PDB file of N, CA, C and O in Angstrom:
ATOM      1  N   MET A   1      24.599   8.466  -6.263  1.00  0.00           N
ATOM      2  CA  MET A   1      23.864   7.654  -5.209  1.00  0.00           C
ATOM      3  C   MET A   1      24.243   8.054  -4.252  1.00  0.00           C
ATOM      4  O   MET A   1      25.377   8.535  -4.260  1.00  0.00           O
ATOM      5  N   ILE A   2      23.531   8.039  -3.100  1.00  0.00           N
ATOM      6  CA  ILE A   2      23.729   8.359  -1.768  1.00  0.00           C
ATOM      7  C   ILE A   2      24.097   7.041  -0.877  1.00  0.00           C
ATOM      8  O   ILE A   2      23.244   6.154  -0.851  1.00  0.00           O
ATOM      9  N   GLU A   3      25.203   6.866  -0.210  1.00  0.00           N
ATOM     10  CA  GLU A   3      25.227   5.932   0.594  1.00  0.00           C
ATOM     11  C   GLU A   3      25.123   6.234   1.836  1.00  0.00           C
ATOM     12  O   GLU A   3      25.652   7.269   2.239  1.00  0.00           O
ATOM     13  N   VAL A   4      24.436   5.416   2.682  1.00  0.00           N
ATOM     14  CA  VAL A   4      24.198   5.469   4.112  1.00  0.00           C
ATOM     15  C   VAL A   4      24.573   4.161   4.592  1.00  0.00           C
ATOM     16  O   VAL A   4      24.201   3.087   4.117  1.00  0.00           O
ATOM     17  N   SER A   5      25.416   4.362   5.670  1.00  0.00           N
ATOM     18  CA  SER A   5      26.101   2.978   6.443  1.00  0.00           C
ATOM     19  C   SER A   5      25.359   2.773   7.761  1.00  0.00           C
ATOM     20  O   SER A   5      25.110   3.656   8.582  1.00  0.00           O
ATOM     21  N   LEU A   6      24.995   1.285   7.855  1.00  0.00           N
ATOM     22  CA  LEU A   6      24.253   1.122   9.075  1.00  0.00           C
ATOM     23  C   LEU A   6      25.488   1.258  10.322  1.00  0.00           C
ATOM     24  O   LEU A   6      26.711   1.223  10.189  1.00  0.00           O
ATOM     25  N   ARG A   7      24.630   1.430  11.597  1.00  0.00           N
ATOM     26  CA  ARG A   7      25.743   1.620  12.819  1.00  0.00           C
ATOM     27  C   ARG A   7      26.253   0.239  12.972  1.00  0.00           C
ATOM     28  O   ARG A   7      25.446  -0.686  12.883  1.00  0.00           O
ATOM     29  N   GLU A   8      27.590  -0.017  13.209  1.00  0.00           N
ATOM     30  CA  GLU A   8      27.959  -1.342  13.712  1.00  0.00           C
ATOM     31  C   GLU A   8      27.319  -2.085  14.628  1.00  0.00           C
ATOM     32  O   GLU A   8      26.961  -1.669  15.730  1.00  0.00           O
ATOM     33  N   GLY A   9      27.124  -3.432  14.110  1.00  0.00           N
ATOM     34  CA  GLY A   9      26.534  -4.429  14.586  1.00  0.00           C
ATOM     35  C   GLY A   9      24.733  -3.988  14.325  1.00  0.00           C
ATOM     36  O   GLY A   9      23.760  -4.646  14.694  1.00  0.00           O
ATOM     37  N   ALA A  10      24.740  -3.094  13.818  1.00  0.00           N
ATOM     38  CA  ALA A  10      23.036  -2.978  13.272  1.00  0.00           C
ATOM     39  C   ALA A  10      22.687  -3.796  12.147  1.00  0.00           C
ATOM     40  O   ALA A  10      23.547  -3.956  11.281  1.00  0.00           O
ATOM     41  N   GLU A  11      21.421  -4.410  12.005  1.00  0.00           N
ATOM     42  CA  GLU A  11      20.981  -4.939  10.977  1.00  0.00           C
ATOM     43  C   GLU A  11      19.972  -4.399   9.990  1.00  0.00           C
ATOM     44  O   GLU A  11      19.550  -4.927   8.961  1.00  0.00           O
ATOM     45  N   HIS A  12      19.643  -3.091  10.594  1.00  0.00           N
ATOM     46  CA  HIS A  12      18.616  -2.472   9.714  1.00  0.00           C
ATOM     47  C   HIS A  12      18.706  -0.963  10.343  1.00  0.00           C
ATOM     48  O   HIS A  12      19.250  -0.590  11.383  1.00  0.00           O
ATOM     49  N   ILE A  13      18.045  -0.288   9.435  1.00  0.00           N
ATOM     50  CA  ILE A  13      17.710   1.147   9.970  1.00  0.00           C
ATOM     51  C   ILE A  13      16.288   1.562   9.408  1.00  0.00           C
ATOM     52  O   ILE A  13      15.963   1.351   8.239  1.00  0.00           O
ATOM     53  N   ASP A  14      15.468   2.172  10.348  1.00  0.00           N
ATOM     54  CA  ASP A  14      13.883   2.590  10.087  1.00  0.00           C
ATOM     55  C   ASP A  14      14.014   3.447   8.484  1.00  0.00           C
ATOM     56  O   ASP A  14      14.993   4.127   8.176  1.00  0.00           O
ATOM     57  N   LEU A  15      13.105   3.282   7.817  1.00  0.00           N
ATOM     58  CA  LEU A  15      13.146   4.205   6.451  1.00  0.00           C
ATOM     59  C   LEU A  15      13.197   5.680   6.686  1.00  0.00           C
ATOM     60  O   LEU A  15      13.990   6.371   6.047  1.00  0.00           O
ATOM     61  N   CYS A  16      12.393   6.192   7.568  1.00  0.00           N
ATOM     62  CA  CYS A  16      12.095   7.241   8.071  1.00  0.00           C
ATOM     63  C   CYS A  16      13.457   8.154   8.407  1.00  0.00           C
ATOM     64  O   CYS A  16      13.684   9.312   8.056  1.00  0.00           O
ATOM     65  N   ASP A  17      14.460   7.063   9.366  1.00  0.00           N
ATOM     66  CA  ASP A  17      15.760   7.630   9.592  1.00  0.00           C
ATOM     67  C   ASP A  17      16.723   7.783   8.409  1.00  0.00           C
ATOM     68  O   ASP A  17      17.308   8.853   8.243  1.00  0.00           O
ATOM     69  N   ALA A  18      16.908   6.718   7.563  1.00  0.00           N
ATOM     70  CA  ALA A  18      17.777   6.687   6.735  1.00  0.00           C
ATOM     71  C   ALA A  18      17.217   8.035   5.425  1.00  0.00           C
ATOM     72  O   ALA A  18      17.886   8.530   4.519  1.00  0.00           O
ATOM     73  N   LEU A  19      16.272   8.206   5.682  1.00  0.00           N
ATOM     74  CA  LEU A  19      16.175   9.652   4.597  1.00  0.00           C
ATOM     75  C   LEU A  19      16.662  10.918   5.353  1.00  0.00           C
ATOM     76  O   LEU A  19      17.175  11.823   4.694  1.00  0.00           O
ATOM     77  N   LYS A  20      16.510  11.050   6.898  1.00  0.00           N
ATOM     78  CA  LYS A  20      17.082  11.906   7.504  1.00  0.00           C
ATOM     79  C   LYS A  20      18.532  11.717   7.549  1.00  0.00           C
ATOM     80  O   LYS A  20      19.199  12.733   7.359  1.00  0.00           O
ATOM     81  N   VAL A  21      19.135  10.650   7.756  1.00  0.00           N
ATOM     82  CA  VAL A  21      20.720  10.630   7.516  1.00  0.00           C
ATOM     83  C   VAL A  21      21.104  10.798   6.447  1.00  0.00           C
ATOM     84  O   VAL A  21      22.131  11.476   6.460  1.00  0.00           O
ATOM     85  N   ALA A  22      20.655  10.394   5.074  1.00  0.00           N
ATOM     86  CA  ALA A  22      21.021  10.760   4.011  1.00  0.00           C
ATOM     87  C   ALA A  22      20.826  12.369   3.391  1.00  0.00           C
ATOM     88  O   ALA A  22      21.132  12.805   2.280  1.00  0.00           O
ATOM     89  N   GLY A  23      20.175  13.081   4.599  1.00  0.00           N
ATOM     90  CA  GLY A  23      20.222  14.591   4.319  1.00  0.00           C
ATOM     91  C   GLY A  23      18.903  14.942   3.434  1.00  0.00           C
ATOM     92  O   GLY A  23      18.697  16.110   3.106  1.00  0.00           O
ATOM     93  N   LEU A  24      18.021  13.902   3.058  1.00  0.00           N
ATOM     94  CA  LEU A  24      16.996  14.337   1.939  1.00  0.00           C
ATOM     95  C   LEU A  24      15.598  15.168   2.866  1.00  0.00           C
ATOM     96  O   LEU A  24      14.861  15.926   2.236  1.00  0.00           O
ATOM     97  N   VAL A  25      15.409  14.970   4.075  1.00  0.00           N
ATOM     98  CA  VAL A  25      14.541  15.515   4.867  1.00  0.00           C
ATOM     99  C   VAL A  25      15.343  16.105   6.014  1.00  0.00           C
ATOM    100  O   VAL A  25      16.515  15.837   6.277  1.00  0.00           O
ATOM    101  N   ASP A  26      14.469  17.029   6.723  1.00  0.00           N
ATOM    102  CA  ASP A  26      15.070  17.915   7.693  1.00  0.00           C
ATOM    103  C   ASP A  26      14.983  17.233   9.036  1.00  0.00           C
ATOM    104  O   ASP A  26      15.883  17.558   9.811  1.00  0.00           O
ATOM    105  N   ASN A  27      14.175  16.434   9.447  1.00  0.00           N
ATOM    106  CA  ASN A  27      13.780  15.851  10.588  1.00  0.00           C
ATOM    107  C   ASN A  27      13.016  14.354  10.512  1.00  0.00           C
ATOM    108  O   ASN A  27      12.706  14.000   9.375  1.00  0.00           O
ATOM    109  N   GLY A  28      12.711  13.520  11.525  1.00  0.00           N
ATOM    110  CA  GLY A  28      12.227  12.206  11.368  1.00  0.00           C
ATOM    111  C   GLY A  28      10.737  12.909  11.287  1.00  0.00           C
ATOM    112  O   GLY A  28      10.015  11.926  11.120  1.00  0.00           O
ATOM    113  N   ALA A  29      10.088  13.780  11.306  1.00  0.00           N
ATOM    114  CA  ALA A  29       8.727  14.093  11.317  1.00  0.00           C
ATOM    115  C   ALA A  29       8.674  14.215   9.899  1.00  0.00           C
ATOM    116  O   ALA A  29       7.888  13.471   9.311  1.00  0.00           O
ATOM    117  N   GLU A  30       9.317  14.962   9.285  1.00  0.00           N
ATOM    118  CA  GLU A  30       9.210  15.079   7.866  1.00  0.00           C
ATOM    119  C   GLU A  30       9.534  14.061   7.000  1.00  0.00           C
ATOM    120  O   GLU A  30       9.181  14.156   5.824  1.00  0.00           O
ATOM    121  N   GLY A  31      10.307  12.856   7.486  1.00  0.00           N
ATOM    122  CA  GLY A  31      10.433  11.584   6.902  1.00  0.00           C
ATOM    123  C   GLY A  31       9.238  10.850   6.979  1.00  0.00           C
ATOM    124  O   GLY A  31       8.745  10.357   5.964  1.00  0.00           O
ATOM    125  N   LYS A  32       8.719  10.732   8.106  1.00  0.00           N
ATOM    126  CA  LYS A  32       7.434  10.162   8.174  1.00  0.00           C
ATOM    127  C   LYS A  32       6.256  10.765   7.439  1.00  0.00           C
ATOM    128  O   LYS A  32       5.464   9.905   7.054  1.00  0.00           O
ATOM    129  N   HIS A  33       5.958  11.899   7.168  1.00  0.00           N
ATOM    130  CA  HIS A  33       5.174  12.492   6.470  1.00  0.00           C
ATOM    131  C   HIS A  33       5.231  12.152   4.814  1.00  0.00           C
ATOM    132  O   HIS A  33       4.250  12.052   4.077  1.00  0.00           O
ATOM    133  N   VAL A  34       6.625  12.006   4.440  1.00  0.00           N
ATOM    134  CA  VAL A  34       7.059  11.808   3.110  1.00  0.00           C
ATOM    135  C   VAL A  34       6.677  10.255   2.614  1.00  0.00           C
ATOM    136  O   VAL A  34       6.186   9.891   1.545  1.00  0.00           O
ATOM    137  N   VAL A  35       7.023   9.589   3.612  1.00  0.00           N
ATOM    138  CA  VAL A  35       6.782   8.045   3.445  1.00  0.00           C
ATOM    139  C   VAL A  35       5.217   7.969   3.296  1.00  0.00           C
ATOM    140  O   VAL A  35       4.659   7.527   2.292  1.00  0.00           O
ATOM    141  N   GLY A  36       4.642   8.400   4.297  1.00  0.00           N
ATOM    142  CA  GLY A  36       3.160   8.275   4.835  1.00  0.00           C
ATOM    143  C   GLY A  36       2.380   8.631   3.453  1.00  0.00           C
ATOM    144  O   GLY A  36       1.349   8.057   3.101  1.00  0.00           O
ATOM    145  N   ALA A  37       2.800   9.303   2.979  1.00  0.00           N
ATOM    146  CA  ALA A  37       2.182  10.153   1.614  1.00  0.00           C
ATOM    147  C   ALA A  37       2.419   9.385   0.265  1.00  0.00           C
ATOM    148  O   ALA A  37       1.956   9.659  -0.842  1.00  0.00           O
ATOM    149  N   GLY A  38       3.318   8.274   0.654  1.00  0.00           N
ATOM    150  CA  GLY A  38       3.607   7.557  -0.526  1.00  0.00           C
ATOM    151  C   GLY A  38       4.653   8.255  -1.719  1.00  0.00           C
ATOM    152  O   GLY A  38       4.451   8.177  -2.931  1.00  0.00           O
ATOM    153  N   LYS A  39       5.428   8.720  -1.285  1.00  0.00           N
ATOM    154  CA  LYS A  39       6.251   9.435  -2.034  1.00  0.00           C
ATOM    155  C   LYS A  39       7.827   8.870  -2.161  1.00  0.00           C
ATOM    156  O   LYS A  39       8.639   9.421  -2.905  1.00  0.00           O
ATOM    157  N   VAL A  40       8.136   7.766  -1.383  1.00  0.00           N
ATOM    158  CA  VAL A  40       9.217   6.979  -1.126  1.00  0.00           C
ATOM    159  C   VAL A  40       9.083   5.476  -1.840  1.00  0.00           C
ATOM    160  O   VAL A  40       8.117   4.738  -1.645  1.00  0.00           O
ATOM    161  N   LYS A  41      10.003   5.208  -2.540  1.00  0.00           N
ATOM    162  CA  LYS A  41      10.033   3.697  -2.975  1.00  0.00           C
ATOM    163  C   LYS A  41      11.204   2.878  -2.086  1.00  0.00           C
ATOM    164  O   LYS A  41      12.073   3.434  -1.414  1.00  0.00           O
ATOM    165  N   VAL A  42      11.045   1.606  -2.219  1.00  0.00           N
ATOM    166  CA  VAL A  42      11.939   1.017  -1.646  1.00  0.00           C
ATOM    167  C   VAL A  42      12.115  -0.195  -2.536  1.00  0.00           C
ATOM    168  O   VAL A  42      11.090  -0.790  -2.869  1.00  0.00           O
ATOM    169  N   ASP A  43      13.275  -0.632  -2.958  1.00  0.00           N
ATOM    170  CA  ASP A  43      13.868  -1.440  -4.268  1.00  0.00           C
ATOM    171  C   ASP A  43      12.628  -1.495  -5.384  1.00  0.00           C
ATOM    172  O   ASP A  43      12.162  -2.545  -5.827  1.00  0.00           O
ATOM    173  N   GLY A  44      12.243  -0.320  -5.702  1.00  0.00           N
ATOM    174  CA  GLY A  44      11.182   0.288  -6.911  1.00  0.00           C
ATOM    175  C   GLY A  44       9.810  -0.137  -6.615  1.00  0.00           C
ATOM    176  O   GLY A  44       9.116  -0.352  -7.608  1.00  0.00           O
ATOM    177  N   VAL A  45       9.159  -0.338  -5.230  1.00  0.00           N
ATOM    178  CA  VAL A  45       8.181  -0.478  -4.688  1.00  0.00           C
ATOM    179  C   VAL A  45       7.709   0.797  -3.648  1.00  0.00           C
ATOM    180  O   VAL A  45       8.530   1.182  -2.816  1.00  0.00           O
ATOM    181  N   VAL A  46       6.566   1.340  -3.709  1.00  0.00           N
ATOM    182  CA  VAL A  46       6.269   2.408  -3.162  1.00  0.00           C
ATOM    183  C   VAL A  46       6.164   1.932  -1.648  1.00  0.00           C
ATOM    184  O   VAL A  46       5.496   0.917  -1.444  1.00  0.00           O
ATOM    185  N   GLU A  47       6.707   2.513  -0.666  1.00  0.00           N
ATOM    186  CA  GLU A  47       6.500   1.933   0.696  1.00  0.00           C
ATOM    187  C   GLU A  47       6.054   3.168   1.321  1.00  0.00           C
ATOM    188  O   GLU A  47       6.472   4.297   1.066  1.00  0.00           O
ATOM    189  N   THR A  48       4.903   2.743   2.413  1.00  0.00           N
ATOM    190  CA  THR A  48       4.285   3.645   3.178  1.00  0.00           C
ATOM    191  C   THR A  48       4.314   3.125   4.500  1.00  0.00           C
ATOM    192  O   THR A  48       3.521   3.643   5.287  1.00  0.00           O
ATOM    193  N   ARG A  49       5.145   2.098   4.975  1.00  0.00           N
ATOM    194  CA  ARG A  49       5.094   1.903   6.358  1.00  0.00           C
ATOM    195  C   ARG A  49       6.628   2.736   6.773  1.00  0.00           C
ATOM    196  O   ARG A  49       7.749   2.508   6.320  1.00  0.00           O
ATOM    197  N   LYS A  50       6.166   3.840   7.873  1.00  0.00           N
ATOM    198  CA  LYS A  50       7.127   4.863   8.204  1.00  0.00           C
ATOM    199  C   LYS A  50       8.376   4.114   8.782  1.00  0.00           C
ATOM    200  O   LYS A  50       9.428   4.489   8.265  1.00  0.00           O
ATOM    201  N   ARG A  51       8.486   3.255   9.625  1.00  0.00           N
ATOM    202  CA  ARG A  51       9.088   2.392  10.232  1.00  0.00           C
ATOM    203  C   ARG A  51       9.633   1.081   9.476  1.00  0.00           C
ATOM    204  O   ARG A  51      10.296   0.230  10.068  1.00  0.00           O
ATOM    205  N   CYS A  52       9.307   0.999   8.154  1.00  0.00           N
ATOM    206  CA  CYS A  52       9.859  -0.226   7.656  1.00  0.00           C
ATOM    207  C   CYS A  52      11.793  -0.444   7.879  1.00  0.00           C
ATOM    208  O   CYS A  52      12.706   0.373   7.759  1.00  0.00           O
ATOM    209  N   LYS A  53      11.792  -1.447   8.125  1.00  0.00           N
ATOM    210  CA  LYS A  53      13.189  -1.940   8.263  1.00  0.00           C
ATOM    211  C   LYS A  53      13.792  -2.276   7.092  1.00  0.00           C
ATOM    212  O   LYS A  53      13.435  -3.292   6.496  1.00  0.00           O
ATOM    213  N   ILE A  54      14.886  -1.381   6.563  1.00  0.00           N
ATOM    214  CA  ILE A  54      15.663  -1.236   5.850  1.00  0.00           C
ATOM    215  C   ILE A  54      17.098  -1.897   6.036  1.00  0.00           C
ATOM    216  O   ILE A  54      17.808  -1.675   7.017  1.00  0.00           O
ATOM    217  N   ARG A  55      17.405  -2.649   5.088  1.00  0.00           N
ATOM    218  CA  ARG A  55      18.485  -3.560   5.246  1.00  0.00           C
ATOM    219  C   ARG A  55      19.818  -3.492   4.691  1.00  0.00           C
ATOM    220  O   ARG A  55      19.936  -2.422   4.094  1.00  0.00           O
ATOM    221  N   LEU A  56      20.974  -4.258   4.634  1.00  0.00           N
ATOM    222  CA  LEU A  56      21.964  -3.976   3.701  1.00  0.00           C
ATOM    223  C   LEU A  56      21.482  -4.151   2.386  1.00  0.00           C
ATOM    224  O   LEU A  56      20.533  -4.907   2.181  1.00  0.00           O
ATOM    225  N   GLY A  57      22.166  -3.386   1.256  1.00  0.00           N
ATOM    226  CA  GLY A  57      21.768  -3.395  -0.360  1.00  0.00           C
ATOM    227  C   GLY A  57      20.311  -3.257  -0.790  1.00  0.00           C
ATOM    228  O   GLY A  57      19.873  -3.634  -1.876  1.00  0.00           O
ATOM    229  N   GLN A  58      19.652  -2.710   0.125  1.00  0.00           N
ATOM    230  CA  GLN A  58      18.166  -2.263  -0.180  1.00  0.00           C
ATOM    231  C   GLN A  58      18.580  -0.940  -0.735  1.00  0.00           C
ATOM    232  O   GLN A  58      19.578  -0.290  -0.423  1.00  0.00           O
ATOM    233  N   VAL A  59      17.484  -0.588  -1.766  1.00  0.00           N
ATOM    234  CA  VAL A  59      17.951   0.899  -2.176  1.00  0.00           C
ATOM    235  C   VAL A  59      16.590   1.640  -2.091  1.00  0.00           C
ATOM    236  O   VAL A  59      15.524   1.101  -2.391  1.00  0.00           O
ATOM    237  N   ILE A  60      16.728   3.081  -1.602  1.00  0.00           N
ATOM    238  CA  ILE A  60      15.649   3.770  -1.512  1.00  0.00           C
ATOM    239  C   ILE A  60      15.397   4.679  -2.496  1.00  0.00           C
ATOM    240  O   ILE A  60      16.370   5.307  -2.915  1.00  0.00           O
ATOM    241  N   GLU A  61      14.154   4.936  -3.039  1.00  0.00           N
ATOM    242  CA  GLU A  61      14.299   6.420  -3.757  1.00  0.00           C
ATOM    243  C   GLU A  61      13.418   7.331  -3.410  1.00  0.00           C
ATOM    244  O   GLU A  61      12.310   6.990  -2.995  1.00  0.00           O
ATOM    245  N   PHE A  62      13.830   8.812  -3.544  1.00  0.00           N
ATOM    246  CA  PHE A  62      12.867   9.735  -2.911  1.00  0.00           C
ATOM    247  C   PHE A  62      13.417  10.975  -3.787  1.00  0.00           C
ATOM    248  O   PHE A  62      14.613  11.151  -4.019  1.00  0.00           O
ATOM    249  N   MET A  63      12.446  11.750  -4.210  1.00  0.00           N
ATOM    250  CA  MET A  63      12.953  12.911  -5.155  1.00  0.00           C
ATOM    251  C   MET A  63      13.981  12.959  -6.213  1.00  0.00           C
ATOM    252  O   MET A  63      14.803  13.823  -6.518  1.00  0.00           O
ATOM    253  N   GLY A  64      13.694  11.732  -6.712  1.00  0.00           N
ATOM    254  CA  GLY A  64      14.635  11.430  -7.962  1.00  0.00           C
ATOM    255  C   GLY A  64      16.116  10.928  -7.742  1.00  0.00           C
ATOM    256  O   GLY A  64      16.964  10.648  -8.589  1.00  0.00           O
ATOM    257  N   LYS A  65      16.190  10.893  -6.326  1.00  0.00           N
ATOM    258  CA  LYS A  65      17.599  10.707  -5.818  1.00  0.00           C
ATOM    259  C   LYS A  65      17.622   9.077  -5.226  1.00  0.00           C
ATOM    260  O   LYS A  65      16.468   8.690  -5.045  1.00  0.00           O
ATOM    261  N   LYS A  66      18.280   8.417  -5.010  1.00  0.00           N
ATOM    262  CA  LYS A  66      18.776   7.032  -4.451  1.00  0.00           C
ATOM    263  C   LYS A  66      19.495   6.832  -3.483  1.00  0.00           C
ATOM    264  O   LYS A  66      20.616   7.335  -3.566  1.00  0.00           O
ATOM    265  N   ILE A  67      19.214   6.155  -2.387  1.00  0.00           N
ATOM    266  CA  ILE A  67      20.171   5.771  -1.402  1.00  0.00           C
ATOM    267  C   ILE A  67      20.312   4.398  -1.115  1.00  0.00           C
ATOM    268  O   ILE A  67      19.367   3.648  -0.869  1.00  0.00           O
ATOM    269  N   CYS A  68      21.751   4.010  -1.154  1.00  0.00           N
ATOM    270  CA  CYS A  68      21.860   2.609  -0.860  1.00  0.00           C
ATOM    271  C   CYS A  68      22.332   2.416   0.786  1.00  0.00           C
ATOM    272  O   CYS A  68      22.873   3.206   1.560  1.00  0.00           O
ATOM    273  N   ILE A  69      21.961   1.266   0.923  1.00  0.00           N
ATOM    274  CA  ILE A  69      22.303   0.935   2.545  1.00  0.00           C
ATOM    275  C   ILE A  69      23.570  -0.069   2.340  1.00  0.00           C
ATOM    276  O   ILE A  69      23.674  -1.075   1.638  1.00  0.00           O
ATOM    277  N   ARG A  70      24.524   0.596   3.238  1.00  0.00           N
ATOM    278  CA  ARG A  70      26.024  -0.181   3.111  1.00  0.00           C
ATOM    279  C   ARG A  70      26.349  -0.510   4.345  1.00  0.00           C
ATOM    280  O   ARG A  70      25.780   0.175   5.195  1.00  0.00           O
ATOM    281  N   ALA A  71      27.288  -1.571   4.860  1.00  0.00           N
ATOM    282  CA  ALA A  71      27.589  -1.813   6.121  1.00  0.00           C
ATOM    283  C   ALA A  71      28.646  -0.956   6.477  1.00  0.00           C
ATOM    284  O   ALA A  71      29.298  -0.391   5.599  1.00  0.00           O
ATOM    285  N   SER A  72      28.912  -0.780   7.820  1.00  0.00           N
ATOM    286  CA  SER A  72      29.588   0.317   8.405  1.00  0.00           C
ATOM    287  C   SER A  72      31.159  -0.142   7.949  1.00  0.00           C
ATOM    288  O   SER A  72      32.122   0.558   8.262  1.00  0.00           O
TER     289      SER A  72
END
């Protein structure tokens, strides 16, 4: 499982940005594309909102990998 930490004081990270920080996409545009195409799940449910706010403890799934959001 890949862990992504929120910046100190932040309450969320946008879904497309979390994919980029985790190193699963090369840039934000690619992140937006894969989310919009329905290739990403959040907590087991397909998510197509590119700027979906991901909060502590949520799990993102993409390309057989899981990303967990942690506090900094």
